[in-house]
N, C-alpha and C positions, 0 to 999 in steps of 0.2 A: 503493500500500500504506500509506503513513503515515496515511491517513484512518481506518484500522481502529482505531487507538488511541483515537480519539474515541468509537467505538462501545463500547469497554470502559469508558471513563470514564462514558458515559451510563448503561449498564445497571447498573454498580456503584452509581452515585448513586441509581438507582431501587430497587435491591434492599435498601437500608438498612432498609426496613420489616421485612423478614424477619430481620434481624440484631438486632432489638430496640433499634435506635438511638433511635427516638422514645420508647420506654418508659423507657429509661435517662435521657434528657434530661428527660422529664416528672417523673421521680422527684426530680430535683434542681432543679426549675424555680424554687424560691425560695432555693436554696442554691448558686448559682454556675453554673447551666446556661447562662444567656445570655452571661455573660462568658467562660465556657469555650468556647462556640461561636465567639466572636470570636477568642480565642487560637488555637483549632483551625483557623480559617479562614486565619490568617496562617501557621501552621506547615504546614498542608496545601498551601497555595499555593506556598510556598517549596520544599518537598520535591518536589511534583509537577512544577513547571517545571524545577527543578534536575535531577531524574533524567531527564526527557525531553531536556534539553539534553545530558546526559552520553551517553545512548544514541545521540544523533545522531552522535557521534564514532565509533561502532562499528557501522556498517551490516552487517547479515547475521550479527551475533553476539548470542547470548543471554547471560544472566547466567552460566550454567554455563561457557561458553567463556571468558568474561572471568576467572572464578575460576581456571580451568585455566591461563590465560595469565600471570596476574600473582601468583598465590598458590601455595604448595606444594601438590602434588597431594592429599595427605592432608587438608589444611585445606580446600581448595576442595570436595572431595567431602563432607567432614563438614558444611560449611555448607549445601550443596545438599540433603543428606539431612535435615538439621534443619528447613529451611524447608519441605521436601516433607511431612514427617510432622507438623510442629507448626504450620504456617501454612496451607498450601494444602489439604491433605486435611481437616482439621477444619472449615475454612470451608464446604466442600461438605456435610459431615455435618450441621452446624448448620442450614443452609438446607433441606436435603432433609427433615430431621426436622421443622423448624418448619412448613414448608408442608404436609407430609403430615398433620400433626396439625390445622392450621388448616382444611384442606379437609374432613377427616373430621368435625370438630366442627360445622361449619356446614352440611354437606350430608347426611351419613349417620353420625351419632354412634354408632349401634349396630354399625357395620361393624367387622370385625377390623382393628386398626390396622396390622398387618403387610401386609395385602393392598394397601392404597393405597401403602404404601412400596415394595412389590414392583413395582408398575406404574411408579413414578417412577424407582426404582433401575435397572430394566431399560433404560429409555430413556437414562438418564444413562450407564450402563456402555457401551452401544453407541456413543453419540455421543462420549464422551471417548476411546474407543479408536481413533478415526479419525486420519488424518494431521493435522498442524498446519495445513496449508493448507485442508483440508476443514473443520476446526473454525472457522477464520477466516471462511470463506464462510457457514457456518451462522450465525455471529454477525451478519454483515451483514444477512442475510435477516430474522432474527428481530427484530433491533433496529428495522429500518426498518418492519416490519409492526406492532410493538407500541407503539413510543414515541409515535407521534401520538395514539393512544387514551389512553395514560397521561397525556400532557401535557394532553389535553382533560379528563380526569377531574380532574386537580389544579386546572386553571383553574375547573372547575365547582365544586370544593370551596371555592376562594378566594372566588368571587363568589356563594356560596350566601347566600340572604337570611337564613338562620337562624344564621349565624355571628356570634358576639358579639365585636366588635372591642374593646369595653371590657375584656373578659377578657384579650385578647391584650395590650393596652396595660398592664394591671395587672401581668402577668407580666414584660413587658419592663422595667418599672420597677425590677426587681430586678437590673438590669445592674451596679449598684454592688457587688454581692456578690463576694467573691474567687472566682476560677475554680475549679471542681471538677475534680479530676484525671480522674475517671472520665468526666465530660462531655467533657473534651478528648480522651481516648483514643477515646471512642465517635464523636465528631464528625469526627475525622480519617479515619474509615473511608470516608466518602463520597468522599474524594479518592483512594482507593486503586486506581482503575481503571488508573492508569499502571503498576501492578505487573505487568500482563499483558505488559509489555515483557520481563520475565524470560525468556520463551520466544518470544513473537511478534515480537521485534525481529529474529529470524532471517529474517523475510520481507521486511524493509525493504531496498530496493536501495541502491546506492552514491549518495552525495551527496543523500540524501533530507533533507527538512526538515519539521518539524512547524509548518505554517503556521497563523497565528491561534491559537497555543497559549494566549494570554492569555484567550481566551474560555472555555476549559475550566474553570478554577477559578471563574469568575463563574457559570457554569451550575450547577456543583456546589453553590456557596453558596446559590443560589436554591432548589435541591432541599432542602437542609438546613433552611433557614428555613421552607419550606412544610410539611415533614413534622413540624416542631415546633409551629408556631402553629395549624395547622388543627384538630388534635384539641382544643386548648385552647379555641378559638373555638366549636367544636361542642358540647363537653361541659362547659365551665366550668372555672374554675381549681381547683376542689376535686373535682368529679365525674370529671375526666379520669383520675385516678389509680386508679380502681376497675375499669378494664377490663384484662383479660389480653390479649385480641386487640384491641389499641388501634385500629389502622388498619382492621381488618375491620369493627369496630363503627362507626367513622367513615364508612366507605364505605356501610354499611347505613343511615346517617342521611341519605343523599343520594338524592334521587328524580330519575329521568330523565324528561323530558317528550317524548322523541323515540322514535317507533316503538312496538314492542310490549314493550320492556324497561322495566320501571318501577323495579326495584331496581338501583342501581349495584353492589351487592355482587356480583351474578353476573358483571358485566363485570370488576370488580376481581379476582376470584379467577381468572377465565379468563386475564386478562393476566398475572397474577403466576405462573400455572402456567408460561407460556412463559419468563418472566424467571428463575424459580427453576431450571428445567431448564437454561437457558442458563448461569447462574452455576455450577451444579454441574458441568456439562460442562467449563467452562473450568478450574475449580479442580482437578478430577480429572485432566484432560488435562495440566495443568502438573505435577501430582504425578507422573504417569507419565513425562513427559519428564525431570524432574529425577532420578528413580530410575534410569532407563535410562542417563543420562549418567554417573551415579556408578558404575554397574556396567560402565562402559567399553563400552557398547553403541553401535553406530553409529546416530546419530540424524539423519534427514533431514526436511526440511519437507514433502516429497511422497513418500509411501510407498503404492504401489498394487500389491497390496492391503496394508493395514496389517499389520505383523508380529504374530505370535501373542502375543508378550510383552505387547503393548498390551492385548489382551483379557484375558490372565491377570491382569495388574496391576489393570485396571479391575474385573474380577470380584472380586478380593480386596478392593478398596475397597468395592464394592457390598455384599459380605457383612459388612464392618465396620459399615455403616450399620444393619444389623439388630441387631448387638450393641450399637451405640450407642443405638438405640431401646429395647432391653430394659433398658439401664442407667439411662437418664435419665427424668426427668419434668419437669413445667412449672417447678418450682423449681430443679432441677439444671441445666436447659438455660440458664436465665438466668445462673446462677453460672458455668457453663462459658463462655458467650458473653462475659461480662465479663472473665474470665481471658484468653480468646483475644484480645479487643480490646486489652488491655494488652500482651500479648505481641506482637501485630501492630504496635502503635505503636512498641515498642522495636526490633523488627526493621526497620521502615521507616526509622527514624533511622540504624540501623547500616548498612543497605543504601545509604542516601544517602551516608554517609561512605565506604563501599567504592567507590561509583561515582566519587566525587570523586578517590579514590586511583587508581583505574584510569585516569581521564582524565589525571591528572598524570603517571602512568607513560607513557602514550601520547605526551604532549608531549615527554618526555625521549627516547623512542624516535625521534621525528621529528627531534629536535635532534641526537642522537648515535647514528645508526644503527650505527656501527661498534662501539660499546660494548654496545648491547642486542641486536644482531643484526637480521635482517630481520623486521619485524613481520608477523604472519599476516594482517592486514587493513589496509586503508588508513584 
């Protein structure tokens, strides 16, 4: 089971394109984006490895159980509801809106925008309402099927003969600029796959270990660098800022010489359909589990059939996505995304502090069992 966390790390690193991370970094490419990425890589690596090490101490327990164990019940439930409604659910809303609009603009711009959203939201509602173990198995299948093609696509982009490495070197030369805070907050998102342990740590058995965990941040940093430099190399240091759908246009600039598919854009959008639905499924499923726990509902990793409350909560979130699409436009979605990224950055630092606190309390439990009582887990 511990291998599943690496699937989460992998697909979150790949989905950063739909969270406007490259667009935000490109905007400040001359004003601290490069140095911000360096700072973010250090912060993200420390938090990722630190949180993974903390969760190793609590096999079979998710973040809600740890809050219930070491914090006052009212505070633990408040924290879980806050991160459910302001961290996890908005993440899924942003991605499902962004991808629905991207596909519509490139394939059928005259189509009703809500129809495409309906198709994606229906799939996400059904998938996110499944049991935690079922969601985990879907993750494994989808990541194993899609990641080789995405890595092939990124390698093809890097070794494209039309990429200008002079433009890339020119932008990297601005590494001496002070780090931009927004660039730091955006760049740390690609490390956030470990946050899935909030719920999915419930599946990890006794005495499990995250083996070769040091490879995870290295892989994530590689994705961050590629998604930043490739658009610059393809479109130039100045022209790169003129694209709204930055990576979609970058994909459309790459030609495949294999088989009957000539435009990489079709492969790109097909692959990111799977990744976007995977991300939305995960974020909405986590939202459902956090809400259920706060409502004092019994939550198990295997529920066959899934309880009706899962479908009701997922349906409510799905309807929220339509209200979200009605409210936002291209300008508002970028502003909302930036606010969410800053909030997520703050929450991750706070969560890291809480995990360190929980680990310290566990050590005291082990040292003085008579004072703290019998711990609920080993």
